[in-house]
Every structure is written in C-alpha cells, then in structure tokens.
C-alpha positions in Angstrom: -16.9 24.4 9.9 -18.9 21.4 11.1 -17.2 19.1 13.7 -17.1 16.2 11.1 -15.3 18.5 8.6 -12.8 19.5 11.3 -12.2 15.8 12.2 -11.7 14.9 8.5 -9.4 17.9 7.7 -7.2 17.6 10.8 -7.1 13.8 11.3 -3.6 12.6 12.2 -3.6 10.3 9.2 -4.0 10.9 5.5 -7.6 10.5 4.4 -9.2 10.5 0.9 -12.6 10.0 -0.5 -12.3 8.1 -3.7 -14.6 7.4 -6.6 -13.4 4.8 -9.1 -9.9 5.3 -7.8 -10.0 9.0 -8.4 -9.5 11.4 -5.4 -12.6 13.5 -4.8 -11.4 15.0 -1.6 -8.4 14.6 0.7 -7.3 16.0 4.0 -4.3 18.0 5.2 -2.3 15.0 6.2 -2.8 13.3 2.9 -1.4 16.5 1.2 1.5 16.6 3.6 2.3 12.9 2.9 2.1 13.2 -0.9 2.9 16.8 -1.4 1.0 19.9 -2.3 -2.3 21.2 -0.9 -5.5 19.2 -0.6 -7.1 21.1 -3.5 -4.1 20.0 -5.7 -5.4 16.5 -5.5 -9.1 17.0 -6.3 -10.1 14.8 -9.2 -6.7 13.3 -9.5 -6.3 9.6 -10.3 -4.6 7.5 -7.7 -2.5 6.0 -10.4 -0.3 9.1 -10.1 0.9 7.9 -6.7 2.1 4.4 -7.8 5.6 3.6 -8.8 4.3 2.3 -12.2 1.1 1.7 -14.1 1.7 -2.0 -13.7 1.9 -1.7 -9.9 -1.4 0.3 -10.0 -3.1 -2.4 -12.0 -1.8 -5.3 -9.9 -2.6 -3.6 -6.6 -6.1 -2.7 -7.9 -6.8 -6.3 -8.9 -5.7 -7.6 -5.4 -7.8 -4.9 -3.8 -10.9 -5.5 -5.8 -10.7 -9.2 -5.1 -10.5 -8.6 -1.3 -13.1 -5.9 -1.4 -15.6 -8.1 -3.2 -15.4 -10.4 -0.2 -15.4 -8.0 2.7 -15.8 -4.4 1.5 -12.3 -3.7 3.0 -8.7 -3.8 1.9 -5.4 -3.1 3.6 -1.8 -3.5 2.7 1.6 -1.8 2.9 3.1 -0.8 -0.3 5.6 1.5 -2.0 4.0 4.7 -3.3 5.2 7.9 -5.0 5.1 11.5 -3.8 4.5 14.4 -6.1 8.3 15.1 -6.1 8.9 11.5 -7.4 10.4 10.0 -4.3 9.2 6.6 -3.3 8.2 5.6 0.3 6.5 2.8 2.2 2.8 3.5 2.9 0.2 1.7 4.9 -3.1 1.9 3.0 -6.6 0.9 4.2 -9.8 1.2 2.4 -13.5 0.8 3.1 -16.0 0.6 0.2 -19.2 2.5 0.6 -20.7 0.7 -2.4 -20.4 -3.1 -1.8 -21.9 -4.0 -5.2 -19.2 -2.0 -6.9 -16.3 -1.8 -4.4 -14.3 0.9 -6.2 -17.3 3.1 -7.0 -17.0 5.0 -3.7 -14.8 4.6 -0.7 -12.9 6.1 2.2 -9.2 5.4 2.3 -6.4 6.1 4.8 -2.7 6.5 4.2 0.1 6.4 6.7 3.7 7.3 5.8 6.0 4.5 7.1 9.3 6.0 5.7 10.7 6.7 9.1 10.3 3.1 10.2 11.0 1.5 6.9 13.5 2.9 4.4 13.2 2.1 0.8 15.3 -0.8 -0.5 15.4 -1.3 -4.2 13.2 -4.3 -5.0 11.8 -5.8 -8.2 8.1 -6.0 -8.6 8.2 -9.7 -7.9 10.4 -9.2 -4.8 7.8 -6.7 -3.5 5.1 -9.2 -4.0 7.0 -11.9 -2.1 7.9 -9.5 0.6 4.2 -8.4 1.1 2.9 -12.0 1.1 5.7 -13.1 3.5 4.7 -10.3 5.9 1.1 -11.6 5.7 2.5 -14.9 7.1 2.2 -17.0 3.9 4.6 -19.9 3.5 6.7 -20.3 0.3 4.3 -22.9 -1.0 1.3 -20.6 -0.4 3.1 -17.6 -2.0 4.0 -19.8 -4.9 0.3 -20.8 -5.4 -0.8 -17.1 -5.1 1.8 -15.9 -7.7 1.7 -19.0 -9.8 5.4 -19.8 -9.2 7.1 -22.8 -7.7 7.9 -22.7 -4.0 11.6 -23.1 -4.9 11.4 -19.9 -7.0 9.8 -18.2 -4.0 12.7 -19.5 -1.8 15.2 -17.8 -4.2 13.3 -14.5 -3.9 13.3 -14.8 -0.2 17.0 -15.5 -0.2 17.5 -12.3 -2.2 15.3 -10.4 0.3 17.3 -11.7 3.2 20.5 -10.5 1.6 19.1 -7.1 0.6 17.7 -6.4 4.1 20.7 -8.0 6.0 18.5 -10.5 7.7 19.5 -14.0 8.8 16.1 -15.6 8.8 12.6 -15.0 7.7 11.4 -13.8 11.1 14.1 -11.1 11.1 13.2 -10.2 7.5 9.5 -9.8 8.5 10.5 -7.6 11.4 12.6 -5.4 9.2 9.9 -5.2 6.5 7.2 -4.3 9.0 9.4 -1.7 10.8 9.3 -3.5 14.1 12.2 -2.6 16.5 14.8 -5.4 16.6 
C-alpha cells in the first residue's frame, strides 16, 4: 500500500472523496463515525447522512454559495449515523473543480458528540444557532434568513433556555463545545 493510501485510510479524522455529493471513497474513521465499513459507503449519496432531505438541500445551497467564492466550505451541523442516531459533526470541504464546486472534492468529518450533546432543535433554531456561533448579530442573522431581528431574538431566547445559558456568549460556548 502506498504511503498516501496509508495516510488516507488511517487518518485520525473521517475523510471522503465526493463527486456531486456522492461518496466515491471514504476512510476507516469515516466508517467508524457513521457506521459500517468503508466499502458500505461507496457510491452512497451524502443525503443519507442528513436528518432530513430539507436539511440536505439547505446545507447544500449554503455550501455551494461559499464554495463558488473560495472553493472551500466549513460548518458544524447535525448529521445522522447509519443506525439513525443524530450527532453534531464538524464538516470541512475543498473543491477540486472550482468551476463546478460539487463535481469533485475532499471532505473531512469530525464527530463532536462527546463535547456537544444533541438538544432537540427546530430547523430554524439550528440555523440561528449556527449563525450565532459564526458571530453574526441578530440583525445580520435576520438579513441572512429573511426574518426580523426581533424574531431572531425570540429564537435566541429559546436557545438560551434549551441550553441553560444566561447570555449569548455562554450559549456560543455551549454550542461550540468549549469548556465553561
């Protein structure tokens, strides 16, 4: 086995080569994170690992927008394992085809479930949580999601309550898995 193959297969992070959001090859850690063996995921659509089809579409639209600008995308999101359980996952991608960002790319996946347990959130609460962690203000999030900043403040208040946080900084720390 070539050194590059050894590095790919045994990397301490989940790696996958994707073509048009379909897995062409993944490594051992990817299989450990999502379940099964690497060969079980060959030619499998990444949509299988999202909580819903809507979440797959919305994340794809955000990713495509970012990748058209820089060729890269990164976020932290809830994903689904083969057994159906949900978990927080850090995802980073690099397009190998800048003219068509999803045509071919290398993606990494890190399981954050030890640092960040799942709290039941609506899709909109997840959006607000993600954008809050990116440092956006309520007004900026409102513009991004086409909602009023007051509506965003209501979502943030719900998030504060669900995570047992007293202020936004504490919420961000809890969402990002930082020690308090």
